[in-house]
N, C-alpha and C positions, 0 to 999 in steps of 0.2 A: 302415279308422280307425289303428287300430295303427301303420302303415308312416308314413302321417301326421305323429303324434304322432314318430316313432322320428327322421322327415326332419328336423322342425321341432327334436327336442335337437338335431341333428348340426349342425345350420345355425347355432343358437345357439351353440352351443360353439363354431364356426368363428369366428363376429364375434366375440365375445371374445376369441381368441386374435390376430385382427387386428387389435384394436383394442389389447393388451396390447402387440403385437410395433410399433404407431403409436408408442406413448407412451413405450417406451424410448427407439426412435431419436429421439422429440421430444425427450427428456432428454439422448442425447449431444450432439444439437446446438448445447442453451442452455448448454452448456459454455464460456465466453468464453475465446478465446484470448488474450492480453495481448502487447503489444510496449512496449519504452520510446518515451515519447512518448503513449499514449495517455490518454483517462481511462479512472480505474480503478472499482474497482468501490465508492467511498468517496467517490467524487467528485475526486479527488487526479489527479494526471500520473504515471502512472506510469514509472520510472527504472531500475527492475529486475527482471526475471523470469525462473522457474528453467525447468529443459529443457520442462516439461508445457508451458509457458507459460499455465497458469492460475494458478501461484501466484506472489507477489512480493511487491514495495513501491511505493507512494507516496505522493508530498508534497503539501504543499498548492501550491496556483498561486502563493502569495505569502510574504513575510514578516510576523512579526507587525508591526503598524504603529511600535513603538518597541523599541530596545535594551533588552535587560531582563540584570538578573541571573543566574547560573544556577538559584537557588530559583523564583525568576519563571519562567522559559523553561520551567520542568516544567511547572507549575503550567497559564502558558498553552498550551502544546503540548495537555497534557489535558484542556483545557477544550472540544475542540472533539466532544468524544464518545466514546464506547465505543472504547479499543484507538489511539486519537491518541496522541502522546509523542514526544518530545525519539528522532533518532537515536543507534543506538549509536556508538563511531568508524566503525567499519571501513564502516556503512550511510550515514553522513555522506560518509565517502571514496569512496564508489559516485555517491553524488548530485552528489558534486562533478565525476567525471567525465562525468557526463551534465546535466550543469547547461546546456548549449546546447538541449535537446531538452525541459527541466522551463522554464526561464525564467523572467526577475526577480529574480534574484540581487544581489545589489551586490558590488562590489570589497572586502569584509572580512570579519572573522570572525563562524563561526558554532557555536552551543554544540552539542555532543554529550551522549547523557546518561552517558558512560561516565568516570567519579568517577577521578582518581589516588589523592585520598586526602580526607580530612573539608572539605581547605579550596577543592582545585582539582581542574577537570573536564578533560577534551580537547577542543579546538577546532578546525576547521577553517579552514584559511585560502584567500577563495574567488580570490582575485585570485593567491596563488603557488601554490598546493597542499599547503602545506604542513599538516602538524598538530601540533602545541602544546599545552601544558598553560597554564592561566590561572587565576588567583582567580577563586572564586566569587562574589567581590562585583562584578566587571569586568561594565560591560554589553555585551552585544554581541548581533547579530542568531539571528534564532530562525525555524527551517522545521520542522513539525510534519510526519511522517510516519505512515504506517499500512501493517501487514501482511495481505496478504488470501493 
């Protein structure tokens, strides 16, 4: 009887170890690897990915319906929920460079979150690739982004 209990204990420990290894392997395969053009973890289109393939930037698939002044653009971009926002000047340049993978851009200027001063912020031209500063009261296109 003692041998049976010892064998049962060893078998139980072996089963627990096997299940633990299987769960660890499943966790490792669950981590997503993204490439530009994929649908991101927050429903946007991925346009930048770091070397790990697990972290990057995604953008909404479409612009805001109306062109907005800078203050309204900040509010509209964050209205999608936690961590959705206007892209920085650098993130917007990356988005311009990947515009064909994301799609839906107008040949127009888009707001960035990067302010030059209290009256102006940086913009990205999607017709010529130029970055410039605009008065915050101007109405421009808006595309929200999210970091993952």
